[in-house]
Residue frames relative to the residue before (quaternion, step in Angstrom):
aa qw qx qy qz dx dy dz
M 1.0000 0.0000 0.0000 0.0000 0.00 0.00 0.00
T 0.3066 -0.7635 0.5143 0.2420 3.70 -0.70 0.89
T 0.0216 0.8308 -0.5557 0.0209 3.61 -0.66 1.00
S 0.2002 0.8086 -0.5110 0.2121 3.53 1.13 0.76
G 0.6856 0.4757 -0.2955 0.4651 3.53 1.14 -0.63
W 0.4636 0.6987 -0.4494 0.3080 3.72 1.23 -0.26
K 0.3641 -0.7808 0.4668 0.1997 3.52 -0.44 1.12
G 0.5469 0.6194 -0.4072 0.3891 3.62 1.25 -0.38
L 0.5779 0.5830 -0.4188 0.3883 3.73 1.09 -0.10
D 0.5872 0.5167 -0.3623 0.5068 3.50 1.36 -0.17
T 0.2918 -0.8237 0.4675 0.1334 3.44 -0.18 1.43
G 0.6282 0.5617 -0.3343 0.4221 3.62 1.14 -0.08
R 0.5513 0.6351 -0.3721 0.3927 3.45 1.38 -0.20
M 0.2112 -0.7260 0.6321 0.1695 3.63 -1.05 0.66
P 0.3693 -0.7703 0.4772 0.2064 3.48 -0.58 1.18
V 0.4821 -0.6016 0.5644 0.2952 3.40 -1.46 0.34
F 0.2179 -0.8247 0.4984 0.1551 3.65 -0.34 1.03
L 0.0633 -0.8085 0.5842 0.0319 3.57 -0.64 1.03
G 0.2228 -0.8435 0.4837 0.0699 3.48 -0.07 1.58
Y 0.7340 -0.4182 0.2570 0.4693 3.54 -1.11 -0.10
D 0.6729 0.4894 -0.3410 0.4375 3.55 0.79 -0.83
Q 0.6772 0.4819 -0.3187 0.4557 3.54 0.86 -0.95
T 0.6342 0.5569 -0.3320 0.4212 3.64 1.04 -0.77
E 0.6312 0.5163 -0.3064 0.4911 3.55 1.15 -0.79
R 0.6495 0.4888 -0.3500 0.4655 3.65 0.86 -0.75
M 0.6600 0.5221 -0.3354 0.4233 3.62 0.92 -0.85
I 0.6455 0.5216 -0.3132 0.4617 3.48 1.09 -0.86
A 0.6288 0.5458 -0.3358 0.4404 3.59 0.93 -1.04
A 0.6646 0.5434 -0.2947 0.4197 3.62 0.97 -0.81
L 0.6912 0.4567 -0.2708 0.4903 3.55 1.32 -0.24
L 0.6161 0.6802 -0.2850 0.2768 3.50 1.14 -0.46
D 0.4900 0.6728 -0.4332 0.3457 3.53 1.26 -0.30
R 0.6725 0.4642 -0.2891 0.4987 3.58 0.99 -0.84
A 0.5829 0.5731 -0.3417 0.4636 3.59 1.05 -0.68
A 0.6686 0.5091 -0.2990 0.4521 3.56 0.91 -1.02
Q 0.6347 0.5755 -0.2685 0.4402 3.44 1.06 -0.98
W 0.6729 0.4641 -0.3010 0.4911 3.47 1.07 -0.82
Q 0.2623 -0.7919 0.5185 0.1878 3.79 1.19 -0.27
P 0.0067 -0.7780 0.6259 -0.0539 3.59 0.23 1.30
D 0.4596 -0.6530 0.5215 0.3007 3.47 -1.24 0.40
A 0.8180 -0.0097 0.0526 0.5727 3.63 1.21 -0.64
V 0.3857 -0.6942 0.5453 0.2683 3.42 -1.22 0.40
V 0.1355 -0.7682 0.6187 0.0941 3.71 -0.97 0.76
G 0.1540 -0.7752 0.6088 0.0688 3.59 -0.77 1.00
I 0.3657 -0.6817 0.5976 0.2108 3.66 -1.02 0.97
A 0.3567 -0.7076 0.5818 0.1833 3.56 -0.81 1.16
R 0.6656 -0.2903 -0.6848 -0.0613 1.70 -1.92 1.63
G 0.6077 0.6258 -0.3565 0.3348 3.59 0.99 -0.67
G 0.7021 0.4866 -0.2816 0.4369 3.59 1.07 -0.74
L 0.5090 0.6916 -0.4179 0.2967 3.66 1.17 -0.26
V 0.6181 0.4803 -0.3694 0.5008 3.75 0.94 -0.81
P 0.7563 0.3871 -0.3092 0.4273 3.74 0.27 -1.00
A 0.5737 0.5649 -0.3781 0.4569 3.67 1.14 -0.44
T 0.6422 0.5261 -0.3094 0.4639 3.56 1.02 -0.96
M 0.6542 0.5385 -0.2988 0.4391 3.49 1.01 -1.02
T 0.6336 0.5739 -0.2519 0.4535 3.49 1.17 -1.18
A 0.7045 0.4312 -0.2613 0.4995 3.52 0.86 -1.17
G 0.6507 0.4999 -0.3850 0.4224 3.67 0.83 -0.41
I 0.6375 0.5444 -0.3137 0.4458 3.58 1.08 -0.84
L 0.7158 0.4538 -0.1967 0.4929 3.51 1.11 -1.05
A 0.2364 -0.7643 0.5281 0.2848 3.62 1.25 -0.65
L 0.4188 0.6696 -0.4937 0.3640 3.54 0.77 1.12
P 0.6117 -0.5309 0.4309 0.3979 3.65 -1.32 0.36
L 0.2027 -0.7824 0.5742 0.1309 3.51 -1.18 0.61
A 0.0918 -0.7823 0.6161 0.0030 3.47 -1.03 0.98
M 0.2970 -0.7636 0.5437 0.1820 3.63 -1.22 0.47
I 0.0376 -0.7790 0.6251 0.0322 3.50 -1.11 0.56
G 0.2653 -0.7907 0.5315 0.1481 3.49 -1.13 0.54
F 0.2011 -0.7837 0.5663 0.1572 3.55 -1.19 0.11
E 0.2279 -0.7895 0.5674 0.0526 3.52 -0.64 1.33
R 0.3648 -0.7841 0.4574 0.2072 3.62 -0.14 1.45
T 0.6442 0.5751 -0.3306 0.3808 3.54 0.94 -1.04
S 0.8154 0.2749 -0.0869 0.5019 3.52 0.88 -1.11
G 0.4481 -0.7135 0.4498 0.2962 3.56 1.26 -0.26
A 0.4370 0.6903 -0.4540 0.3554 3.65 1.49 0.21
A 0.1066 -0.7648 0.6268 0.1044 3.44 -1.37 0.48
P 0.0219 -0.8387 0.5439 -0.0176 3.50 0.15 1.40
W 0.5477 -0.6047 0.4695 0.3376 3.48 -1.22 0.63
I 0.2228 -0.7177 0.6346 0.1801 3.66 -1.04 0.48
G 0.7742 0.1065 -0.1013 0.6156 3.60 -0.21 1.29
A 0.7951 -0.3260 0.2420 0.4506 3.45 -1.18 -0.58
P 0.4664 -0.6837 0.4402 0.3483 3.59 -0.83 0.59
A 0.6003 -0.5586 0.3579 0.4467 3.62 -1.00 0.44
S 0.4514 -0.6824 0.5296 0.2238 3.33 -1.31 0.60
G 0.7562 0.2936 -0.2614 0.5231 3.67 -0.96 0.82
G 0.5997 -0.6332 0.4162 0.2573 3.53 -1.46 0.56
R 0.7143 0.3906 -0.2303 0.5332 3.54 1.18 -0.62
V 0.0565 0.8502 -0.5199 0.0609 3.53 -0.66 1.19
L 0.2975 -0.7329 0.5731 0.2144 3.66 -0.77 0.71
L 0.2672 -0.7712 0.5722 0.0801 3.58 -0.52 1.37
V 0.0223 -0.8459 0.5325 -0.0210 3.65 -0.63 1.00
D 0.0453 0.7711 -0.6348 0.0208 3.56 -0.97 0.87
D 0.5433 -0.6250 0.3900 0.4026 3.67 -1.02 0.15
G 0.8046 -0.0882 0.0528 0.5849 3.66 0.91 -0.66
C 0.2828 -0.6992 0.6271 0.1948 3.40 -1.40 0.42
S 0.1014 -0.7884 0.6033 0.0639 3.60 -0.53 1.08
T 0.7600 0.1351 -0.0752 0.6312 3.54 0.90 -0.98
G 0.4409 -0.7337 0.4367 0.2767 3.66 1.00 -0.47
R 0.5239 0.6909 -0.4265 0.2575 3.48 1.21 -0.28
T 0.5894 0.5599 -0.3748 0.4457 3.66 1.13 -0.76
M 0.7392 0.4616 -0.2728 0.4075 3.55 0.55 -0.90
D 0.5828 0.5928 -0.3150 0.4580 3.41 1.27 -0.86
A 0.6955 0.5062 -0.2372 0.4514 3.56 0.87 -1.28
V 0.7082 0.4447 -0.2968 0.4610 3.56 0.84 -0.95
R 0.6096 0.5280 -0.3694 0.4616 3.66 0.99 -0.57
A 0.6399 0.5430 -0.3183 0.4409 3.47 1.01 -0.73
A 0.6497 0.5213 -0.2983 0.4661 3.50 1.12 -0.80
L 0.6447 0.5188 -0.3086 0.4690 3.52 1.10 -0.74
L 0.6071 0.5452 -0.3200 0.4815 3.60 1.08 -0.77
R 0.6265 0.5650 -0.3012 0.4444 3.58 1.06 -0.89
E 0.6760 0.4866 -0.2730 0.4813 3.51 1.18 -0.81
G 0.5124 -0.6520 0.3800 0.4098 3.57 1.45 -0.04
R 0.4455 0.6540 -0.4776 0.3817 3.68 1.08 0.62
D 0.3948 -0.6262 0.6224 0.2542 3.31 -1.48 0.47
C 0.0876 -0.8492 0.5202 -0.0229 3.55 -0.77 1.00
L 0.0882 -0.7614 0.6404 0.0498 3.53 -0.90 0.91
T 0.2397 -0.8126 0.5180 0.1179 3.62 -0.72 0.98
L 0.0415 -0.7811 0.6230 -0.0094 3.57 -1.31 0.90
A 0.0466 0.7673 -0.6395 0.0099 3.41 -0.99 0.99
V 0.5551 -0.5952 0.4179 0.4037 3.58 -0.80 0.72
V 0.7969 -0.0352 0.0708 0.5990 3.58 0.75 -1.09
H 0.0048 0.7670 -0.6370 -0.0774 3.56 -1.36 0.29
D 0.4278 -0.6969 0.5153 0.2565 3.59 -1.19 0.74
P 0.2673 -0.8073 0.4970 0.1728 3.61 -0.25 1.16
E 0.5715 0.5863 -0.3394 0.4630 3.59 1.27 -0.23
V 0.7769 0.3179 -0.1578 0.5200 3.65 1.11 -0.60
T 0.7143 0.5258 -0.3330 0.3200 3.60 0.64 -1.24
Q 0.3812 -0.7107 0.5553 0.2031 3.45 -1.15 0.71
Y 0.7443 0.2370 -0.1687 0.6012 3.62 1.38 -0.07
V 0.1653 -0.7855 0.5907 0.0817 3.62 -0.72 1.10
P 0.4697 -0.7169 0.4536 0.2443 3.60 -0.52 1.11
D 0.5993 -0.5585 0.4245 0.3856 3.64 -1.04 0.26
L 0.7783 0.1160 -0.0175 0.6169 3.46 1.15 -0.91
S 0.3780 0.7219 -0.5109 0.2737 3.49 -0.57 1.07
H 0.3566 -0.7045 0.5442 0.2833 3.59 -1.23 0.22
A 0.3611 -0.7355 0.5154 0.2510 3.60 -0.80 0.85
M 0.0303 0.7787 -0.6229 0.0683 3.58 -1.02 1.00
R 0.2711 -0.8141 0.5041 0.0977 3.52 -0.59 1.17
T 0.6372 0.5143 -0.3113 0.4824 3.39 1.30 -0.49
L 0.6340 -0.5423 0.3916 0.3882 3.62 -1.22 0.49
W 0.0630 -0.8007 0.5877 0.0974 3.79 -0.61 0.85
R 0.1084 -0.7602 0.6360 0.0763 3.48 -1.46 0.19
F 0.2235 -0.7637 0.5959 0.1082 3.57 -0.98 1.00
P 0.6418 -0.5320 0.3511 0.4263 3.66 -1.02 0.44
W 0.7223 0.4433 -0.2935 0.4422 3.60 0.95 -0.62
E 0.6803 0.4296 -0.2715 0.5282 3.55 1.21 0.02
R 0.2474 0.7760 -0.5532 0.1746 3.73 1.15 0.43
G 0.7229 0.4663 -0.2802 0.4259 3.75 0.97 -0.75
E 0.3685 0.7496 -0.4730 0.2803 3.57 1.21 0.19
A 0.7987 0.2966 -0.1215 0.5093 3.57 1.10 -0.82
T 0.2423 0.7592 -0.5457 0.2589 3.50 1.02 0.78
P 0.6549 -0.4853 0.3276 0.4778 3.73 -0.86 0.28
A 0.6531 0.5066 -0.2726 0.4924 3.55 1.00 -1.15
G 0.6429 0.5158 -0.3347 0.4567 3.70 0.86 -0.95
R 0.6911 0.4857 -0.2905 0.4495 3.61 0.73 -0.99
A 0.6735 0.5227 -0.3090 0.4215 3.50 0.93 -0.78
L 0.6398 0.4873 -0.3110 0.5064 3.46 1.15 -0.70
R 0.6665 0.5044 -0.3431 0.4285 3.63 0.85 -0.73
A 0.6119 0.6045 -0.3113 0.4041 3.40 1.21 -0.79
T 0.6520 0.5333 -0.3015 0.4467 3.46 1.24 -0.47
G 0.5846 -0.5662 0.3589 0.4569 3.50 1.41 -0.20
A 0.5553 0.6015 -0.4111 0.4011 3.65 1.24 -0.09
G 0.5570 -0.6026 0.4639 0.3339 3.45 -1.32 0.26
P 0.6769 -0.4431 0.3446 0.4762 3.69 -1.25 0.16
D 0.0457 -0.7321 0.6789 0.0316 3.63 -1.32 0.68
R 0.5377 -0.6608 0.4310 0.2975 3.60 -0.88 1.04
A 0.5783 0.6167 -0.3863 0.3687 3.55 1.15 -0.74
T 0.7132 0.4715 -0.2231 0.4683 3.55 1.19 -0.62
E 0.6274 0.6085 -0.2393 0.4229 3.47 1.53 -0.18
L 0.3648 0.7574 -0.4785 0.2535 3.47 1.40 0.21
P 0.5902 -0.6037 0.3359 0.4176 3.69 -0.97 0.79
F 0.1981 -0.7202 0.6620 0.0617 3.49 -1.16 0.94
Y 0.2192 -0.8308 0.5092 0.0504 3.51 -0.74 1.30
G 0.1468 -0.7193 0.6655 0.1345 3.56 -1.18 0.78
L 0.0948 -0.8512 0.5163 -0.0010 3.54 -0.79 1.02
D 0.4228 -0.6636 0.5481 0.2837 3.52 -0.95 0.76
L 0.3810 -0.7476 0.4804 0.2553 3.51 -0.99 0.50
D 0.7572 0.3231 -0.2337 0.5174 3.86 0.46 -1.01
G 0.7829 0.2311 -0.2634 0.5141 3.44 -0.74 1.30
V 0.6209 0.4407 -0.2939 0.5778 3.51 1.45 -0.05
F 0.7835 0.2827 -0.1081 0.5428 3.49 0.41 -1.29
L 0.8022 0.0065 0.1012 0.5883 3.67 0.82 -0.95
P 0.6655 -0.5172 0.3573 0.4025 3.52 -1.38 0.55
D 0.3622 -0.7261 0.5326 0.2408 3.47 -1.13 0.68
V 0.4140 -0.7210 0.4897 0.2627 3.57 -0.92 1.00
P 0.4767 -0.6811 0.4530 0.3220 3.62 -0.77 0.89
D 0.6473 -0.5407 0.4164 0.3394 3.57 -1.32 0.78
S 0.6034 0.5583 -0.3611 0.4402 3.62 1.02 -0.87
V 0.7080 0.4114 -0.3618 0.4456 3.61 0.74 -0.70
Y 0.5611 0.5752 -0.3928 0.4473 3.68 0.99 -0.27
R 0.6876 0.5112 -0.2891 0.4270 3.39 0.94 -1.11
A 0.6378 0.5604 -0.2854 0.4447 3.52 1.24 -0.70
D 0.7864 -0.1407 0.1648 0.5785 3.45 0.85 -1.00
I 0.2196 -0.8167 0.5029 0.1786 3.70 0.03 1.21
A 0.6810 0.4979 -0.3576 0.4006 3.67 0.74 -0.86
E 0.6315 0.5338 -0.3020 0.4744 3.60 1.20 -0.77
A 0.6562 0.5002 -0.3114 0.4715 3.50 1.06 -0.80
V 0.6335 0.5192 -0.3471 0.4568 3.72 0.92 -0.63
L 0.6316 0.5055 -0.3320 0.4852 3.58 0.97 -0.90
R 0.6555 0.5406 -0.3157 0.4224 3.57 0.85 -1.00
R 0.6939 0.5014 -0.2877 0.4293 3.51 0.88 -0.95
H 0.6886 0.4997 -0.2825 0.4431 3.49 0.96 -0.86
G 0.6715 0.4698 -0.3206 0.4750 3.57 1.34 -0.24
L 0.4261 0.6870 -0.4756 0.3469 3.61 1.35 0.12
E 0.4016 -0.6383 0.6061 0.2531 3.48 -1.51 0.49
P 0.5471 -0.5921 0.4605 0.3716 3.69 -1.30 0.50
F 0.6375 -0.4855 0.4621 0.3799 3.42 -1.45 0.34
P 0.5114 -0.6502 0.4513 0.3347 3.64 -1.04 0.52
T 0.7151 0.2450 -0.1612 0.6346 3.63 1.27 -0.60
L 0.0911 -0.7426 0.6614 0.0529 3.52 -1.23 0.92
P 0.5704 -0.5673 0.4338 0.4057 3.65 -1.10 0.18
F 0.6387 -0.5543 0.3736 0.3811 3.53 -1.10 0.43
F 0.2815 0.7675 -0.5656 0.1087 3.52 -0.86 0.68
A 0.3926 -0.6824 0.5426 0.2929 3.68 -0.99 0.42
P 0.4169 -0.7576 0.4228 0.2711 3.56 -0.53 1.04
E 0.6785 0.4830 -0.3120 0.4571 3.47 1.14 -0.62
R 0.7397 0.2807 -0.2136 0.5731 3.54 1.36 0.06
A 0.5541 0.5745 -0.3862 0.4624 3.40 0.69 1.30
V 0.0848 -0.7753 0.6254 0.0253 3.47 -1.28 0.46
V 0.3413 -0.7132 0.5764 0.2066 3.61 -0.96 0.90
I 0.0483 0.7713 -0.6332 0.0422 3.70 -0.70 0.98
T 0.0372 -0.8634 0.4909 -0.1106 3.38 -0.35 1.50
G 0.4241 -0.7335 0.4360 0.3035 3.56 -0.87 0.45
R 0.3463 0.7067 -0.5117 0.3446 3.53 1.41 0.29
P 0.5295 -0.6190 0.4574 0.3568 3.63 -1.15 0.56
D 0.6611 -0.4904 0.4041 0.3989 3.45 -1.45 0.31
S 0.5944 0.5682 -0.4037 0.4011 3.61 1.07 -0.70
D 0.6586 0.4749 -0.3100 0.4946 3.65 1.05 -0.48
S 0.3893 0.7521 -0.4960 0.1919 3.76 0.94 -0.14
E 0.6834 0.5153 -0.3058 0.4171 3.52 0.65 -1.15
R 0.7101 0.4570 -0.2900 0.4504 3.61 0.79 -0.93
T 0.6077 0.5595 -0.3282 0.4581 3.52 1.20 -0.69
Q 0.6567 0.4891 -0.3135 0.4808 3.52 0.86 -0.93
A 0.6385 0.5141 -0.3438 0.4581 3.70 0.93 -0.71
W 0.5908 0.5662 -0.3574 0.4501 3.71 1.04 -0.81
L 0.6984 0.4892 -0.2684 0.4482 3.39 0.86 -1.33
A 0.6274 0.5483 -0.3248 0.4475 3.64 0.92 -0.80
R 0.6563 0.5433 -0.2913 0.4351 3.52 0.96 -1.17
W 0.7963 0.3376 -0.1345 0.4836 3.60 0.97 -0.73
G 0.6706 -0.5757 0.2544 0.3926 3.46 1.31 0.81
H 0.6623 0.4856 -0.3499 0.4506 3.63 1.18 0.21
G 0.2220 0.8264 -0.4896 0.1675 3.58 1.11 0.72
T 0.6544 0.5509 -0.3177 0.4090 3.63 1.09 -0.32
L 0.5605 0.6350 -0.3636 0.3878 3.43 1.36 -0.25
P 0.4028 -0.6987 0.5206 0.2802 3.67 -0.72 0.82
L 0.2159 -0.8134 0.5385 0.0421 3.51 -0.97 0.99
E 0.0137 -0.7971 0.6034 0.0175 3.50 -0.88 0.99
C 0.1610 -0.7986 0.5792 0.0281 3.51 -0.79 1.20
R 0.6550 -0.5610 0.3701 0.3453 3.48 -1.20 0.58
P 0.4091 -0.7140 0.5012 0.2677 3.73 -0.56 1.04
A 0.6508 -0.5690 0.3657 0.3448 3.48 -1.23 0.47
G 0.7136 0.4877 -0.2746 0.4213 3.51 1.06 -0.59
I 0.5871 0.5580 -0.3555 0.4664 3.55 1.42 0.15
P 0.3535 -0.7638 0.4745 0.2579 3.73 -0.29 1.07
H 0.4350 -0.6690 0.5300 0.2869 3.55 -1.16 0.62
N 0.3817 0.6159 -0.6168 0.3075 3.56 -0.05 1.41
P 0.6996 -0.5240 0.2799 0.3969 3.58 -1.12 0.65
D 0.7142 0.4809 -0.3089 0.4040 3.58 0.66 -0.80
A 0.6728 0.5053 -0.2580 0.4748 3.39 1.06 -1.20
V 0.6080 0.5195 -0.3383 0.4960 3.75 1.11 -0.62
A 0.6652 0.4969 -0.2886 0.4767 3.66 0.80 -0.94
R 0.6444 0.4829 -0.3549 0.4750 3.65 0.80 -0.82
Y 0.6317 0.5286 -0.3457 0.4494 3.67 0.90 -0.95
K 0.6562 0.4823 -0.3328 0.4755 3.64 0.86 -0.87
A 0.6954 0.4909 -0.3116 0.4223 3.61 0.69 -0.86
E 0.6815 0.4499 -0.2979 0.4943 3.60 0.95 -0.85
T 0.6392 0.5314 -0.3393 0.4404 3.63 1.02 -0.61
A 0.6364 0.5348 -0.3008 0.4674 3.54 1.05 -0.92
T 0.6683 0.5023 -0.2750 0.4748 3.54 1.06 -0.89
R 0.6257 0.5332 -0.3195 0.4712 3.66 1.10 -0.76
W 0.6717 0.4673 -0.2931 0.4946 3.55 1.13 -0.74
G 0.4609 -0.6479 0.4906 0.3564 3.58 0.99 -0.60
C 0.2672 0.7754 -0.5264 0.2244 3.62 0.92 0.62
T 0.3198 -0.7221 0.5932 0.1565 3.61 -1.14 0.70
H 0.7775 0.2367 -0.0511 0.5804 3.45 1.37 -0.77
F 0.0058 0.7750 -0.6273 -0.0760 3.52 -1.18 0.36
V 0.1692 -0.7756 0.6061 0.0496 3.54 -0.86 1.03
E 0.0229 -0.8072 0.5833 -0.0879 3.49 -0.68 1.29
S 0.3812 -0.7503 0.4979 0.2092 3.70 -0.95 0.98
D 0.6986 0.4412 -0.2689 0.4949 3.59 1.04 -0.40
A 0.5022 -0.6842 0.4501 0.2776 3.58 -0.72 1.13
E 0.7222 0.4616 -0.2950 0.4222 3.58 0.68 -1.02
Q 0.6336 0.5188 -0.3276 0.4712 3.42 1.19 -0.86
A 0.6408 0.4955 -0.3677 0.4568 3.71 0.94 -0.67
L 0.6396 0.5012 -0.3591 0.4590 3.58 0.97 -0.43
R 0.6954 0.4682 -0.2851 0.4647 3.51 0.95 -0.72
V 0.6006 0.5420 -0.3379 0.4809 3.62 1.08 -0.55
A 0.6581 0.4991 -0.3055 0.4739 3.63 0.99 -0.97
A 0.6747 0.4774 -0.3273 0.4580 3.61 0.97 -0.73
H 0.6714 0.4765 -0.3267 0.4642 3.61 1.04 -0.59
A 0.8165 0.1375 -0.0489 0.5585 3.59 1.11 -0.64
P 0.1040 -0.8358 0.5369 0.0490 3.63 0.45 1.18
H 0.5839 0.5616 -0.4002 0.4284 3.72 1.12 -0.25
L 0.6748 0.4605 -0.3720 0.4406 3.60 0.98 -0.11
V 0.4239 -0.6245 0.5765 0.3129 3.59 -1.26 0.51
V 0.0979 -0.8128 0.5742 -0.0080 3.62 -0.18 1.34
S 0.0167 0.7866 -0.6170 0.0152 3.55 -1.03 0.84
W 0.3515 -0.6888 0.6039 0.1933 3.51 -1.16 0.83
W 0.1772 -0.8055 0.5627 0.0561 3.59 -0.65 1.09
S 0.1595 -0.7871 0.5942 0.0428 3.42 -0.89 0.93
A 0.3572 -0.7767 0.4915 0.1659 3.53 -0.25 1.33
T 0.5969 0.5946 -0.3146 0.4374 3.50 1.14 -1.05
D 0.7550 0.3234 -0.1798 0.5414 3.67 0.74 -1.19
A 0.3251 -0.6968 0.5833 0.2618 3.72 0.93 -0.52
R 0.6924 0.3773 -0.3525 0.5040 3.62 0.60 0.83
A 0.4563 -0.6686 0.5696 0.1427 3.41 -1.59 0.57
W 0.1364 -0.7302 0.6616 0.1024 3.44 -1.42 0.53
L 0.3748 -0.7379 0.5015 0.2521 3.57 -0.74 1.06
I 0.2556 -0.7926 0.5413 0.1159 3.63 -0.98 0.71
G 0.0243 0.7514 -0.6587 0.0308 3.56 -0.92 0.97
V 0.1484 0.8010 -0.5594 0.1531 3.46 -0.63 1.04
A 0.1613 -0.7614 0.6194 0.1029 3.59 -1.27 0.54
A 0.2907 -0.8003 0.5011 0.1547 3.60 -0.57 1.10
Q 0.4852 -0.6393 0.5108 0.3082 3.49 -1.11 0.70
P 0.5071 -0.6968 0.4224 0.2810 3.43 -1.03 0.74
L 0.5187 -0.6718 0.4115 0.3322 3.55 -0.93 0.82
């Protein structure tokens, strides 16, 4: 599968997140024409098309069937029982290149079926197939069930020209440092004596309990300045976390809550994180607002537990 046009390979792009509620509304806006066409069944393309196909079948009160697509062979086998009836509404979540939907549609036509196609979104700048029913979106999009498409392993695979593979989509964690790995030194201590505060922080021991993460799929993203990078790497190595990549705040980013949160959100996105763990509640809210495609959690070292954060920011 040719994926050179997939915009997710650009690590500097912030995706537009299409959550479940928004996706359902976008589907509903397309269904008047589908209802007039009177399909006998809805067919969802596994895996990405199954959620929107379920929503579509629910709105139209139609039977739902599942079909796969094998990129190596081009085959489109049914998953379970084939769709009933001859008129099917074929559903996928999005058309980046369009090859999947075009190939599955062709397979259904060879079976002698009539086929109307629906994708929630398509990229008119890239796709080779435009669905019958769809919203055009030129920006990079991301659905909740596709958070793993841009992990480092996922991007590396797609860069070869291959299609997505769930083996490369395992959760990839971005982790705050102070308050997650070790106690945070209060700002009042820094204001009193910065040099003394830095020395004190680097002498601290880690918390006995850390949030879950896979070390081979994680990166530490901290608001500490770049000037503190060498000492921070030494601290991580001293306590057995020396293999974790480390991102410190560049000198050009001011040390204020929103600027730091934006830096964390953009850095986590550049890395391809699916999750972000933040120790400060306000920072967690701000990171979630800047990057709703991330699963953001506020970690309490005191309670050794996390709270998932969902938030929408008021426009400026």
